[in-house]
C-alpha positions in Angstrom: -19.2 92.1 -17.4 -20.9 91.0 -14.3 -18.2 89.7 -11.8 -19.9 88.2 -8.6 -16.8 88.7 -6.6 -14.0 91.2 -6.6 -10.7 89.8 -7.7 -9.3 89.9 -4.3 -11.8 87.2 -2.9 -12.5 83.7 -3.7 -15.2 81.1 -2.2 -13.5 78.0 -0.6 -14.3 75.4 2.2 -14.2 77.2 5.6 -13.3 75.8 9.0 -16.0 78.0 10.5 -19.1 76.7 8.5 -19.4 75.2 4.9 -17.9 77.5 2.4 -16.5 80.9 3.2 -14.8 84.0 1.6 -11.1 84.0 1.5 -8.3 86.8 0.4 -6.6 86.0 -2.9 -4.1 89.0 -2.0 -3.7 91.6 0.8 -6.9 93.5 1.3 -6.2 96.7 3.3 -8.4 98.2 6.0 -11.2 100.2 4.7 -11.6 98.5 1.5 -15.3 98.6 0.0 -15.6 95.1 -1.4 -19.0 95.3 -3.1 -22.7 94.8 -2.5 -23.8 92.1 -0.2 -27.6 92.8 0.0 -30.2 94.6 -2.3 -33.8 95.2 -1.4 -36.1 95.0 -4.6 -38.6 97.6 -3.8 -41.3 96.7 -6.3 -41.1 92.9 -5.9 -43.1 92.1 -2.8 -43.4 88.6 -1.6 -46.9 87.1 -2.4 -47.3 85.9 1.1 -45.6 88.4 3.4 -46.2 91.3 1.1 -42.8 92.7 2.1 -39.9 93.5 -0.2 -37.7 90.6 -1.3 -34.1 91.0 -0.2 -31.4 89.7 -2.5 -28.1 88.5 -1.3 -24.9 88.7 -3.6 -22.1 85.9 -3.1 -20.4 88.4 -0.8 -23.4 88.2 1.5 -24.2 84.7 1.2 -20.9 83.3 1.8 -19.3 85.4 4.5 -19.2 83.5 7.8 -19.9 84.8 11.4 -16.8 85.6 13.9 -16.9 87.5 17.2 -13.9 89.0 16.1 -14.7 89.8 12.5 -12.5 91.7 10.1 -15.5 93.1 8.2 -18.8 95.1 8.5 -21.7 95.8 6.5 -21.8 99.4 5.0 -25.2 101.1 4.3 -24.8 102.6 0.9 -28.3 103.6 0.1 -31.6 102.6 1.8 -31.8 99.6 -0.3 -28.2 98.6 -0.8 -25.4 97.5 1.7 -21.8 96.7 0.8 -19.0 94.7 2.6 -16.1 96.8 4.1 -12.9 95.5 5.8 -12.1 96.9 9.3 -8.7 95.3 9.3 -6.0 94.5 7.0 -6.8 91.0 5.8 -3.8 88.8 4.7 -3.7 86.5 1.7 -5.5 83.2 2.4 -7.3 84.7 5.5 -11.2 84.3 5.7 -13.4 87.3 5.7 -15.9 87.3 8.6 -18.6 89.5 9.7 -20.3 89.8 13.2 -23.9 88.7 12.8 -26.9 86.9 13.8 -30.3 86.3 12.2 -30.9 89.9 11.0 -32.8 92.3 8.7 -30.0 93.9 6.6 -31.7 97.2 7.4 -30.8 96.8 11.0 -27.7 98.8 11.9 -26.6 96.9 14.8 -25.4 93.8 13.4 
């Protein structure tokens, strides 16, 4: 059965921006929470002719923070996951340091 979010995370209103991801329980440092982005290699955009990038709820609802508690983890050339870099307490928002980026760029 497809689960858009791990059991340890939910989506709710954020003080940072709109909706965000929040821990429903303690999430330990170095936890891989699952896929954030996926490139569909054989589905080029009709105008740009570039591959389409699909964002999952983990990738679509995570908010930015300069003091982030998560990072993007490249799993394969076409898939990125969200990994914690700190313990995240129950009720705390999960954040990622980002700007407008291409998921293939490794510096964001």
